[in-house]
N, C-alpha and C positions, 0 to 999 in steps of 0.2 A: 451625557449631554443634558443640560438643564432644559426644562420645558420652554422658557422664554426664547432660548437660542434655537430650539427646534421649531417653534412657531415662526420665528423670524426667517429661518431658512425656507420653511414651507411657503411663506408669503412671497419671498423672492422668486422661487421656482414658479409659483402660480402666476405672479405678475409677468414673468418672462413668457410663460405659456400664452397668456391672454394677448400680449402685444404681438407675438408671432402669429396667433390665430387671426387677429385683425388684419395684419399684412397679407396673409394668405387669402382671406376672404375677399379683399379688394381686387386681387388679381385673378381669382379663379371662379368667382360666383357665376359667370356666364357659362362656364364649361360644365357645370353640374346639372344633372337632370334627375329624372326618376331613378330610384335604385332600391335594391333589397340587400340588406347586410346582416350577416350572422356574426355574433360575438360569443366566443367561448370564454369561460372564466373559472378560476379557482376561488373559493370563498372561505373566509375565516369569519365566524360569527361569534357574538357575545350577547347573551340574554340574561341580564341581571334581575332575575325573578326567583324567589325562593332559593337563594344561593346563586352562585355564579356558574352559568352553563356555557361552556365553550364548544364550538362546533367547527367542523371542516367539511367542505364539499365541493361540488362543481355545478356550473350553471350554463344555460344557453339563452341567448336573446336573439329574436328574429325581428328586425326593424324594417319597415317599409317607408321610404321617402317618396311621397307622391309627386313632388315637383323639385324645383331647384332650391327651395328654401330648406332650412334645417329642421322644420317641423316633421315629426315622424310618429308612427304608431306601430304596434306589433305585439308580440307575445313573449313570455319567458317561462322557463322550467328550471327547477333547481332540486338538488338533493343534498342533505347535510347529515353527517353523523355527529352526535353529541357525546362528550366524554362520559356522561352518565349512562350510556348504553341505548339511547333512542335514536331512531332515524326520522328525519323530516323530509317530506316531499311537498314541493310548493309549485304552483303554476298560475298564470293569469295573463292579464293584458297590460300593455304599456302605452302611455301617451307622453311624448316628449318633444323637446327642442334641443338639437345638438346632442351633447352628452348627458343632459339632464332628463329624467323621466319620472313620471308619477305612475304608480302601479296599483292594481286591484287584483286580488287573486284568492285562491283557496289553498289550505294547507292541511296535511295530515301528519300527526306525530305518533309514532308507535309507542307501545307500552314499554316502560322500563321497570327496574326493580322498585323504584320509589314512586312513580307517577302513572296514572291511568292514561290510556291512549286518548288523543284529542283530534277533533276535526274543527277547523277554524276558518274565518274570513280574515284576509290580510289587506292592509292598506300601507303603502310605503312610498319612499322617494329615494332615488339613486342618482349619483352623478359620476360619470366616467370621464376622466381626462387622461389621454394617452392610454397606456396599458393599466393604469391604476384606477380604482374606483372606491367610493364610499357609499353607504346606504343606511337607511333606517326603515324598520318595518314594525307596524302595530299589528298584533295578532289578537283577534277577538274570538274566543271559543264559542262554538255553537253546539257541540256534542262531545261528551266525555264517555269513554267506554271502559268499564271495569272488567277485570278478569272473570271468566266463567266460574272458576273455583277459587277458594281461598278468601282471604280478607280483602276488603275494599282498599284501593290505593288512593293516595292524595290526588287531587285534581289541580291543574294549573289554571290560573285566572288569566286576565289580560296580560300580554307580554309585550315588552319593548325590546327589539333586537337591533343591534348595531353590526354592520358588516363592512369588511374590507375585501376588495376583490382585485385580482390581477388577471388580465385577459387580453385577447387579441380579436380584432374585427376583420372579417373577410367580406369582400363584395361578391355577392352571388349574381346580381344583375346591376348594370350601371357602374358608376365610379363615384364613390363618396369619400374616398380616402381611407387610410387604414385605421384612423382613430374614431371615427363617427362623432366628432365634436368640433363644431365651429370651423371647419375647413382645415384642420390639421392633416397634413399629408396629401392634400389635393395636388395632383400632378407629380407627387413624389412617391409612387407606389414601390414598396419593397417587399410585398408578400406574394 
C-alpha cells in the first residue's frame, strides 16, 4: 500500500472516530462524573539516534478524572527492551484532556555492549484513540555511568523516541467508558 493511500485511510478512520465521539458526548456528558481509570498497553518504540534503536515493552497509566469534563491527571510507568541489549524503565506524571496527555518523567537505561548506562529526564506527548495510541518523548541525559572495569563506552546524547501503543482502559472507580477519550464507549461498557 502506498503512503498517500494509507494516510487517506487513516484520515477517514480518524474522521469517523471524531464524529462518533461528538455524538456520544452530546448524549452522555451529564452521566459522567469523577473516575479513576487504569490503561495497560504494549509499546513499540523507535529511537533514531546513533543508529536505529527498536524497542518493545509494556506500560501502565493511572488517570484521575476529577469531574464530568475530560480533563485528567495521573501517573505512568513503562519498561522497554531494546534490540541492542539495553532495558529502559520510565515513570512520571501525566496531565491531559481526553485521550491526549503531556508527560514529564525520569528514565533509566541500562548498560549495553556499545553504550554506557544513562539516567535522564523525559518530556513527551501521547494520544490514545480507542485501543491504539501514538507518542513522542524527548530524553535529556543527566548522568551517564561507565563500567567499573574495562574501556569506557560511548554515551548517548539527547534522544527523540517515537512510540506506537496498543492497550485497553479499565474503570477502577466511576464510569468513563472503555477508551478514555472524548466519550467513546460511554454507556456501552464491554469490559
